[in-house]
N, C-alpha and C positions, 0 to 999 in steps of 0.2 A: 674308676676312682670317684668316691662320693665327696662332693664339695657343697659348701654353703651357698644359698641363693645369692647373697650379696657378692660373694667371690665370683660366681659364674657370670653375674651381670656386670661386674667390673671388667671381665674379659670382653664382653660384648661392647662395653663403652670404649675400651681401648682400641677395638677393631672396627668401630662404627658398623656393627652388625646387630641382629636380633637373634636370641637363642630361641629355638623352637621348643614349645612346651606342649607335649602330647598327652592328652587324657588317655589313660591306658587301663580300661576295666577288664583286662584279660591277660593271660600269660603271653599270648601271641603278640599283643600290642606292646607289651613291655619289651619282649625280645626284639621285635622289629625296630623299636626306637633305639635300643642300645646297639644292635647290629649295624644300623644305618650310621650312627655316630662313630662307631669304630671304623667302618668302611671309609667314611668321608673325612674324618679327622676334625669334626666340629663338636663343640659342647652341646649337650642336650639336657632338657628338663623333662622329667616324666611325672605326670600328675595323677593323683587319685582324687577325684571330686567327691565331696560328701553326697552329692546327688546320685552317685553310682553305688551307694552302700547296698541297695537292693539287688544290684547286678553282681557285685562281688564285695564282700565285707572288707573293711579296712584291716581287721585283724587277720584276714586270710592273705590278701594280696600285698599288704604293706611290708611284712618281713621279707617276702620274695623280692620286691622292688629294691629294698635296701641291700639285700645280699647280692643281687645281680649287679647293682651299681658299684659296690665295693670291689667286686671281682673284675670289673670291666677295665680295659685300658683307656676307655673314653672318659672325658670329664662329664660327670653326671650329677645333677641335683634331683633328689626325690622330694616332690612338692605336694602339699595338700592344697587342693583347689576348691574355691567357693565354700569355705568352712563358715558356717553361721553359728556354731555352738562351741564355746570355749572348752567344754568337756570333751568334745570330739577332737579339738586341737590338741588337748593334753594327751590323748591316746596316740595320736600320730607322733608327737614329740617323744613319747616313751618308746615307740617302735624304732625311732632313729631317723625320722624325716629331717632333711637339711634345709627345707624351705616350706613356707606355709602362707596361705592367703586367708586372712580373715575378711569376710565379706559382710560388712554392715551397711551396705548401700541402700537397703530397704528400710533402714531405721531412721528416725529423726537425727539430724546432724549431730547434736550434742551426745546422743546415745552412741552413735557410730564412733565418735571421737573417744568416748570413755571406754568402750569395749575394745577398740583398736589399741588403745594404750595398754590395757590389760593383756592383750595378745602379745604386744611387743615385750612386755615384762616377762611373760611366760617363755617366749622364744629365746630371749637373751639368756635365760638360765640353761638352755640346751644348746647354745651356739647355733641356733637356727635363724635364717633370714626371714623377714616378714614382708609380705605384700598386703596392701589394703586397697579397697575400692571406694571411689567417690564419684557420684553420678550414677546413671542407670542406663542400661541397654534394652529396657522394655522387658519382654518375655524372658523368663529364666530358662537355663538349660536343664533339661530333665535327664534322668538316668538313662533314658533311651537315646539321648543325643539329639533330640529335636526340640522345637520351641514348645514350651509348656506354659499354659495359663492356668493359674489356680486362683483361689479366693484372694490371695495377696497381690497377684500380678495381672488379673484379668483387666483388659482395657488400659493397662499401663503404657504410657508413651515413654520413649527414650528421652533422657534428660542429659544434655551435655554437661560435662564437668565445668564448674565455674573456676577460671584460673586463679582469681584472688582467693577464693575459698580453699583451693588446692594448696596454696602456699601456707595458709593457716593450718590446714589439716596435717600436712607433713610435719610442721613445726610442733604440733600439739601431740603427735602420736609416737614419734620415734621409729617409724616404719623404714624399710630399706628400699621399697619399690612401690610405685603408685599406679594402680589400674585406673585408667581414665576413660570416659565415654566421649567419643567424638564422631559417632556415626555408624559404628559397627553394631551388629546384633548377633545374639546366639542363634544357632540353628541354621536351617536352609534359607537362603535369601529368596524373597519373593520378587525382587527386582534388582536393579543395579545399586550397589551400596553407594551412598553419598557421604563421603568423609569430610568433616569440617577441619581441614588442616590448619586454618587460622586459630581454631580453639587449641589444637595440639601444640602449635608453636607458642601460643601465649602461655600455656601451662609450663612448657619447657623453659621459658624465659623466667618463670617465677619460682621454680623448684630445682633442687640440686640432687634429686634422686632419679634413678632409672624409671622410665615410664613403660607401662604394659598395655598391650592391645588384647582385648578379649573379643571373641566373635571373629577370629581371623580367617575361617574357612570362607571361600567364595570371593575374596578380595583379589583384584588383579595384581600382577607382578609389579607394574609401575606404581600402583598405590602402596604396595608393601614397601618398595624402595623409598618412596617419598616419606612414608611414615617413619621408617628407620632413620633416614637423614634428618628428620625432625625430632629424634630423641627416643623412639620406641626401641627397647632393648630386650623385650620378651614378648612373644606372640603365641597365644594359645590357639591350638589347631586340633579339632576333633571331628566335627560332624561330617564333613565331606569325605575324610579318610575312612570313617566308619561305614559310610554309605558305599564307597567304592569296594571296601572289603566284603560287605554283605552281598553286593552284586557279583563279586568274584566267586564267592562260595556258592551262590545260586547257579552261576554259569558252570562251575565245576560239577555240581550235582546233575544238572541237565545234560552235560556232555557225557557223563558216565551212563545215564539212562538212555541216551541216544544209541549207544552200542547194543543195548538190549533192555527191554522193559523189565526184565528180571535181574539186571545187573545190580549188585549190592552197592549202596552208597554209604560209605563208612564215615563216621564223624571225623576221623583224622584226615580224610581227604578234604573236608570242608575247612578245617582249621589250618591246614597247610595252604590252601588257596587264600584264606584270609591273611595269613602271615605274609605270604609273598606279595599280596596287594598292598598291605600296610607298609612293608619295607620299601617297596618302590615309591609309594606316595611320600613317605617320610624323607627319603633321599632327595626327591625333587623339591620338597618344601624346605628342607634344611639348606639346600644350595641357593634357593631364592633368598631366604632370610640371611644368608651369609653376606649378601649385598656386595659381592665382589671380594670379600676377604679371603685370603688364602687359607687352606687347612691349617689348623693350629696344633695338630699332633700327628 
């Protein structure tokens, strides 16, 4: 069942849980997310990131995502992640996406507000929920799922979201969810994440919309639960799941070759291994993010 971002986050709010949002740049990852949600009975958000356009185009994967969500018995939101171009957002809306994130966090504040307000107006016309970002997590997530530094982000330090500015931002834009920066980063962690829960709690005290955590891979279960109890209702998860799936595909190929150096390694053997790994990871992640809530379906 395809649902709006605001509606799925209302379910999370009611149950003091976070909905897992999985970036899914392949059919295997989309299937794994939906199958895990159906198996466990928890809602799920499936993302297509603009940064993955070179991996799989929106016009190719988007209709598949929407169709599978509509056919599913699970509660599913199909979400556009880290969209920086309003024209790209328009394409996702016309395909049928029920959630979208406009990311103007790299822009000057006033420009971020103006573009986020335009995005809200666009989404409202399609019954689509809107997430926006304030603050910065440093390096951006690339299409390959690892930290990327380019001309715009080279040397950029993470900047925590200012709680007072967050309240002004929410009031000025009409968004449905706020992605905030409080110590997580995109990509593989180079050390232990240090989360500023005081910042998160201060933001929660000043805004009345669900909060979103990006850079969710690599965070410990206790910190996930603490963040959820402080108001996080959506957690994006991609990098480590993709890493484990890649390792599973590699191991499957190596195991096949160990039987004979001439043994064929077929593509479907590798995609099956990746799907199985993704589904197992997603089931574990969704259970943690449920924060003790019972299955909802």
